[in-house]
N, C-alpha and C positions, 0 to 999 in steps of 0.2 A: 377865287373865293374859297376860304377854308371850310372844312366840314363843320366846325363849331358855328361859324356865321350862318351857314345854310340851315342847320338844325334850329338855331336861335330864331331865324326869320320865320320858320314855320311855327315854332312854339308861340311866338308873339301873335301870329294870326289866329291861332286856336285859342289862346288865353283870352283874347278879346271877346270870345263867345262862350266862356265857361260858366257864366252866371246862370243859375237855374231859376225857373219860376218859383214864386213864393210857396206854392203847394209842395213842390219837391224839396225845398230847403227846410220846411217844417216837418218833414217825414222823420220817422224814427231812425236812429243810427243803427249800424250793425250790432254794436254792443247792446243797445236797448232791445233789439229784436231777440237776441240770444237770451238776455236776462228775462224777457217776457215769456219766452218758451220754457225756460227753466222753472219759473214760478208756476206756470200752468201744469207742469209735469214734475212735481217735487220728488216723485219716487225714483225717476231716472236720473241718477247722478252723472255728471259730466266730468271726466278726468281733466285736470289742468292742461295736459298736452293736447287732448282732443279739442278743448275750447280754444287754445291758441291756434291750432291748425284751422279751425272754422273761421276765426276772426281774420287770419291772414288771407285765406282763400276768398272770403267775402270782400275784403278791402281790395284785393287784386281785381276781382270781377267788377266791383263798383267803380273803381278808378278807370278801368277800360271802358265801361259804359258811359261815364261822364265825358271822357275824351272823345268817344265816338259821337255822342250827341252834340258836343261842341263843334266837331268837324261838320256834321250834317247841317247844323244851324248856319255855319259859315257859308256852306254851299248854297243853302236856301236863300240867304241874304243876297248873294250874287245873282241867283236866278230871279229873285224879285226885282232887282235893279234892271236886269235885261228884259225880263218877260212882262213887266208891268203889273205883277200881282195877280195874274189870272189863276183860277183854281185848277188843281190837278186831281186825277182819279187815283193814281198809284204813286207810292213813294219810290223813287228810282234807286238803283243800287250804286251808291257812290262809295268808293273804297280808297284808302290810303295805305301804302306799304312803307313801313319803316324798316330798313335793313342795316345790319352791322356785318361787315365782311372782312375776313382775314385771309390774305393771299401770301403764299410762299412759293417762289420759283428758284429751284436749284440752290446755289450758294448766296443768292441775294438776300437782303434783309426782308423780313416780313413786313407787309403793308396792311395797315388797318384803316378802313374808311367806312363812312356811313352814307347811305343813299336814301332818297325820298322819291316816291312815285305816287302821284295822285291822279285819279281818273274820275271825273264827275260829269254826270249827265244833267243837262239843264232842260227839264221837261217842258217848261213854259215856252221853250223855243222849238216845240214839236220834236224833241229828242234828236234834232239835227245839229245841235251845238253842244260841244263838250269842253270842259276846262281841264287842261293838262298841266301838272306841275311835276318836274322830274329833275333829279341830279344824275340820271343815268346817261349813257353815251348817246342814245337816240330814243325816239318815242314809239318804238315798235310795240305791238299788242302784247308780246310775251318774250321772255328770255328763252330762246331756242338753243342757246349754247353754240352759236355759230362763231367761227373765227374770221368773220368778214372784214373787220377793221382793226387797225392798229390803235394803240392807246393814244388819247389826246388829253387836253386839259379842259374838257367841257365841264361846266358847273351847273348851277341851278338854272332851270329854264321855265318860263311860263308861256303857255300857248292856248289859243282858242281853236278848236277843231270844227270844221264845217263838213258834215257828212252828206254824201250824195250816193244813192244806190243806183249804180249804172245799169245793172241787170241782175237776174236771179243769182248768178254765180260770180258776181264781181261788184266792186264798189270803188269810189273815188273819195279821198279825204283831202281837205285843204287846211293847213295849219298856218296861223299867223301868231308870232310871239317874239320873245326876247330870250337870249341865252348868254351866260357867261362863257366865253370861248376865246382861247388864245389871249388870256389875261385882260379881257375887256368885255363890256356889255355890247352885244350885237343884236340887231333886229334880224329876223329870219322869216322866210316863207318856205312852205313844204307842200309838195304834191305827192300823194301816195296812191298808186294804182294797184289793184289786186284782182286776179282772176283765178277761179277754181274750176277744176274739171275732173270728173270721176270717170275712170275707164271701166265700164261695167263688165266687159269680157275678161279682162285680166285681173280685176280687183285692185288696181293701182289708183291712187289719187294724186293729182298734180296741182301745184299752186305756184303762180308766178306773181311776184310783187316787185314794184319799182318805187323807190323813195328818192325824190329830187329835192335837195335843199339849196337855198340861195341865202348866203349870209351877207350882211351889209359891208363887212370888212374882209372876211376870209374867202369870199367867193363861193363857188358852187361845190356841192358834194352829191354824188349820185350812187345809190346802192341798188343793184339788181340782184334778185334772189329767185332761185328755182328749187322747189321741193318736190320730191317724188316719194310717196309713202305707200305702204301696203300693210293691212292688218293680217296677222298670222294665226289668229285664233278666233273662235266664235264669240268670245266675250269682249272682243275689241280691246283686250288688255295687253296685247303684245304687238308692237308696231315696228316695222323696219322702215327707216327713212334715210334718203340720200339728199344732201343739200349742196347747192353751188351758189357761192356769193361772189359778186364782182363789184369792186369799189373803185370809183374815180374821184379824185379830189383836185381842186384848183392848184394846191401847193405841191402836188406830186406828178411825176412823169409816169405815163403808162397806167396800168391797172393792177390792183392786188386781187388775185383770184384765190378763193379758199374753198376747200372741199370738206364736208363732214358726212361720215357714214355712221349711223347710230342704230342701236337696238334698244327700244324703250318698253318697259313693262310696269304695270300697276299691280302690286301684291293685294291691295285692298284700297279703301277710300282714303287711308291715311299714309300709305307708304308707296313710293315709286323708285325705280332704279333704272339707270341707263348706262350703256357702254358705248363710247364714241371713239372713232378714229378721225383725226383731223390732219390736214396738210394745207400749205399755202405756197403761192408762187407769185412773184412780181414780174411783170413784162418788161419793166425798165428799172435800172438801179437808181436809187434816190439817196442823197445824203451820204451816210456812212455804210450803206449797203454794199456788200462785196459779192453776194451770190443771188442769183435769181430765185433759186429754190430756198424758201424761208424756213423749211423744216416740217416736222410732223410730230404728233403726240397721240397718246392713248390715255383715256381717263374714264373713270366711273363717276356717276352722279347719283347720289342717294338723297331723297327728300322725305321728311317725316313730319307729320302733324301730330303733336303730342301735348299733353298737359291741358291745353285749351284749344278750342276750335279755331282760334285766331292766332295761334303760335306755331311756327315752323322752324326747322333747322335743316340745312343742307351740308353735305360733305362731298367734296370732289377730289379724290386722290388720283394722281396720274404720273406719267413719265413722258418726257419730251426730248427731241433731238433737234435743236434749233441751230440756224446758221450763226447766230450771235454767240453760241457756245461751241463753235467748231463741230457741230453735229455730235457732240458728246452727250451721253445719257445724263439727264438731270431729273430729279424727282420734283413733282409739283403737288401742292395741296391748296385747297380753297374751302373755307368754312363760312357759312352764312347763318345768321339768326334773323328771322322775319316776323314782324308783328303786323296784323291787319287791323285797320280801324274803319269805322263806318258801317254800312249795310252790305253784307256779303253772303 
């Protein structure tokens, strides 16, 4: 499924809910509000350039608000259908991430793609049921920058997540849904196990997760991950983390093992920087593989929230030495623009 079709599908879903109540439709426009303010304060003249900037900023914020409200109404309609229209005390935090990503690896051509990630809590189901819509490779809680898996042809996926709290430091998730994978629509089930443990004496924190997928046509896929992290300052703004990922797939022999060692820091609430060292190794050769050691890379990751609280960009420059390039040095770059919708 192409990027355009995926974005068009989500746009159609949202556009069906963009009609506002009559009270909102009859409200004054941005232009009328500015004109009214000018008439009430005739002494303060507004320069044409300032007026244009105010109009454009107002239109941007209003458009974002309208799309976010449409997204929330769409989720509430789904929740009404499942939950039977019961009243709720608090509005849940439902978010949608729209991303545009540009990737460049060595001498290869640049690749531009769009991704969508939606996470919606259905409160009338006692917050134990969530709706997930994603075009990303998997449905993990966050992008941790791991090199656990090789690229595939995954596309848009829809899933319902059933949440079960196993204990205070662990949980179990069950997902049922459909995904565009290997050039076909496949049903899939997923079991996610997670355990956290804090080592009080040493200050380290460990986390073990296992994601088991079963696809209707492609078979199973299992991802095991172990994270060991430690905070290096009193403000919890500097973190050292080592991650080990092991991937098994039905269409691959052996396992793909990936290691990531990273140093992560937050300059403030809007800026974050990371330095990561990555390496991967396969226990069995598959397809065109000629070496068990798949290579290593070094990269920086910079994330910045600017202009609006819902707008981000990321830049990841790096250098790699991969088996596919005869372990020769190659420069890498990754640039992402991200927009948040909904309540966040």
